[in-house]
Backbone as JSON, one array per atom type, in Angstrom:
{
  "sequence": "MALKRNPEPESEVVQDNSISGQKAKQLFSKESSKPKKENKVLTTFSIEPSFKRELEELFASMGLGWAAGIRFSLKEFSKKHSQE",
  "N": [[-6.46, -4.1, -21.19], [-3.77, -2.09, -21.85], [-2.68, 1.19, -21.0], [-0.92, 3.68, -22.7], [1.49, 6.25, -22.37], [1.36, 9.16, -24.25], [3.86, 10.48, -26.22], [3.68, 12.94, -27.54], [3.23, 16.5, -27.46], [0.63, 18.01, -25.43], [-0.9, 19.89, -26.77], [-1.09, 19.08, -29.38], [-2.46, 16.75, -29.2], [-5.59, 15.12, -29.39], [-8.24, 16.13, -27.36], [-9.5, 14.16, -24.74], [-12.39, 13.77, -23.19], [-13.73, 11.84, -21.83], [-14.7, 9.74, -19.04], [-12.94, 7.61, -18.57], [-10.76, 8.55, -19.99], [-10.11, 10.82, -18.5], [-9.41, 9.63, -16.07], [-7.19, 8.16, -16.88], [-5.48, 10.23, -17.64], [-5.13, 11.44, -15.15], [-3.89, 9.36, -13.8], [-1.45, 9.09, -15.16], [-0.33, 11.58, -14.92], [2.32, 13.78, -13.99], [2.29, 15.4, -11.76], [1.29, 14.24, -9.15], [-1.16, 14.25, -6.66], [-1.32, 12.65, -4.46], [0.85, 11.22, -2.03], [3.47, 8.95, -2.9], [3.01, 5.48, -2.4], [4.77, 3.59, -0.09], [6.87, 0.81, -0.69], [6.68, -2.51, 0.68], [8.91, -4.35, 2.82], [10.26, -7.54, 2.84], [10.58, -9.47, 5.69], [12.13, -11.79, 7.92], [11.79, -14.0, 10.73], [12.26, -16.08, 13.6], [10.08, -18.03, 15.59], [8.56, -19.92, 18.26], [6.41, -22.65, 17.36], [4.06, -22.97, 18.95], [3.73, -20.44, 20.12], [3.34, -18.94, 17.83], [0.87, -19.97, 16.97], [-0.75, -19.02, 19.07], [-0.54, -16.25, 18.62], [-1.65, -16.1, 16.03], [-4.29, -16.84, 16.59], [-5.05, -14.72, 18.25], [-4.75, -12.54, 16.46], [-6.63, -13.31, 14.54], [-8.98, -13.08, 16.02], [-9.1, -10.38, 16.11], [-9.65, -9.79, 13.58], [-7.59, -9.81, 11.78], [-5.02, -10.89, 9.53], [-2.01, -12.93, 9.53], [0.34, -11.37, 8.67], [-0.68, -8.72, 8.7], [-1.37, -8.55, 11.39], [1.13, -8.76, 12.63], [2.36, -6.43, 11.64], [0.64, -4.52, 12.79], [1.1, -5.03, 15.53], [3.82, -4.37, 15.77], [3.73, -1.63, 15.16], [2.17, -0.67, 17.3], [3.84, -1.36, 19.46], [6.03, 0.24, 18.86], [4.85, 2.82, 19.11], [4.18, 2.81, 21.85], [6.69, 2.6, 23.13], [8.07, 4.76, 22.14], [7.0, 6.94, 23.34], [7.92, 6.97, 25.91]],
  "CA": [[-5.9, -3.17, -22.14], [-2.79, -1.21, -21.23], [-2.67, 2.57, -21.46], [0.43, 4.18, -22.9], [1.65, 7.69, -22.37], [1.62, 9.67, -25.58], [4.99, 11.4, -26.12], [3.41, 14.21, -28.22], [2.73, 17.57, -26.57], [-0.82, 17.97, -25.27], [-1.57, 20.78, -27.71], [-1.31, 18.35, -30.63], [-3.26, 15.57, -28.92], [-7.03, 15.36, -29.32], [-8.67, 16.09, -25.97], [-10.41, 13.07, -24.41], [-13.13, 14.2, -22.01], [-14.46, 10.72, -21.24], [-14.29, 9.43, -17.68], [-11.74, 6.78, -18.61], [-9.67, 9.42, -20.43], [-9.73, 11.67, -17.37], [-8.71, 8.8, -15.09], [-5.87, 7.84, -17.43], [-4.67, 11.44, -17.55], [-4.8, 11.61, -13.74], [-2.97, 8.29, -13.44], [-0.14, 9.29, -15.77], [0.18, 12.93, -14.73], [3.52, 13.82, -13.15], [1.99, 16.1, -10.52], [0.34, 13.44, -8.39], [-1.49, 14.9, -5.4], [-1.12, 11.69, -3.39], [2.24, 10.76, -1.88], [3.63, 7.59, -3.38], [2.95, 4.46, -1.37], [6.07, 2.96, 0.12], [6.85, -0.64, -0.83], [6.96, -3.26, 1.89], [10.14, -5.12, 2.82], [10.05, -8.87, 3.39], [11.48, -9.77, 6.8], [11.92, -13.13, 8.5], [12.23, -14.21, 12.1], [11.88, -17.41, 14.09], [9.38, -18.13, 16.87], [8.07, -21.26, 18.54], [5.11, -22.9, 16.73], [2.95, -22.75, 19.88], [3.55, -18.99, 20.26], [2.75, -18.47, 16.57], [-0.56, -20.31, 17.0], [-1.4, -18.07, 19.98], [-0.63, -14.96, 17.93], [-2.61, -16.23, 14.94], [-5.64, -16.81, 17.18], [-5.28, -13.34, 18.69], [-4.95, -11.71, 15.28], [-7.91, -13.71, 13.92], [-10.06, -12.49, 16.82], [-9.11, -8.95, 15.79], [-9.99, -9.67, 12.16], [-6.36, -9.57, 11.04], [-4.21, -12.03, 9.12], [-0.71, -12.99, 10.18], [1.2, -10.23, 8.34], [-1.3, -7.49, 9.18], [-1.27, -8.58, 12.84], [2.52, -8.46, 13.0], [2.58, -4.99, 11.38], [-0.1, -3.79, 13.82], [1.8, -5.2, 16.8], [5.06, -3.6, 15.74], [3.38, -0.21, 15.24], [1.75, -0.39, 18.67], [5.05, -1.43, 20.29], [6.8, 1.44, 18.58], [4.15, 3.96, 19.71], [4.27, 2.72, 23.31], [8.03, 2.82, 23.61], [8.61, 6.06, 21.7], [6.44, 7.94, 24.23], [8.58, 6.91, 27.21]],
  "C": [[-4.97, -2.22, -21.39], [-2.88, 0.19, -21.82], [-1.23, 3.02, -21.59], [0.42, 5.69, -22.88], [2.02, 8.13, -23.78], [2.74, 10.69, -25.5], [4.76, 12.76, -26.77], [2.94, 15.25, -27.21], [1.21, 17.57, -26.55], [-1.55, 18.85, -26.28], [-1.89, 20.07, -29.02], [-2.21, 17.14, -30.44], [-4.73, 15.97, -28.85], [-7.46, 15.19, -27.87], [-9.69, 14.99, -25.78], [-11.1, 13.44, -23.12], [-13.93, 13.08, -21.38], [-13.93, 10.46, -19.83], [-13.02, 8.6, -17.68], [-10.53, 7.6, -19.07], [-9.17, 10.32, -19.32], [-8.96, 10.88, -16.32], [-7.32, 8.45, -15.59], [-4.95, 9.04, -17.33], [-4.22, 11.68, -16.11], [-3.76, 10.58, -13.31], [-1.56, 8.58, -13.93], [0.41, 10.7, -15.58], [1.35, 12.91, -13.76], [3.23, 14.48, -11.81], [0.91, 15.32, -9.77], [0.1, 14.11, -7.04], [-1.27, 13.96, -4.22], [0.37, 11.35, -3.25], [2.33, 9.31, -2.33], [3.64, 6.63, -2.21], [4.3, 3.76, -1.29], [5.92, 1.44, -0.01], [7.18, -1.28, 0.5], [8.25, -4.06, 1.71], [9.85, -6.46, 3.48], [11.07, -9.11, 4.49], [11.16, -11.16, 7.32], [12.41, -13.15, 9.93], [11.71, -15.57, 12.53], [11.19, -17.31, 15.44], [8.91, -19.58, 17.04], [6.7, -21.44, 17.89], [3.92, -22.64, 17.66], [2.67, -21.25, 20.06], [2.93, -18.42, 18.99], [1.26, -18.78, 16.53], [-1.33, -19.35, 17.89], [-1.59, -16.71, 19.29], [-1.64, -15.01, 16.79], [-4.04, -16.18, 15.46], [-6.0, -15.4, 17.63], [-5.58, -12.44, 17.49], [-6.28, -12.03, 14.6], [-9.08, -13.11, 14.7], [-10.19, -10.99, 16.58], [-9.48, -8.72, 14.33], [-8.77, -9.41, 11.29], [-5.71, -10.9, 10.64], [-2.86, -11.95, 9.81], [0.12, -11.73, 9.93], [0.62, -8.92, 8.87], [-1.21, -7.41, 10.71], [0.13, -8.23, 13.32], [2.8, -6.98, 12.77], [1.89, -4.15, 12.44], [0.64, -3.84, 15.15], [3.08, -4.37, 16.85], [4.79, -2.1, 15.83], [2.99, 0.17, 16.66], [2.94, -0.41, 19.63], [5.88, -0.17, 20.12], [6.17, 2.68, 19.21], [4.35, 3.97, 21.24], [5.67, 3.09, 23.8], [8.67, 4.12, 23.11], [8.09, 7.18, 22.61], [7.14, 7.99, 25.58], [9.82, 7.78, 27.24]]
}
């Protein structure tokens, strides 16, 4: 079931104090306390299949999938080289 924003002013709307009503109000409120999550960008690159297998095994041993492992590696590389 989809929730729709009611265009009427709140003073004319019947107050809904149920948990689902409160969550819907929080979801659709303009003053969100959390910063919006940034969307990811799809990138492509080419590597040798043997090197990819090595990385996949390394990431699997860390409990990460391919994409999460690549993101982790890039963040660590960035941290290491931004401190120099």
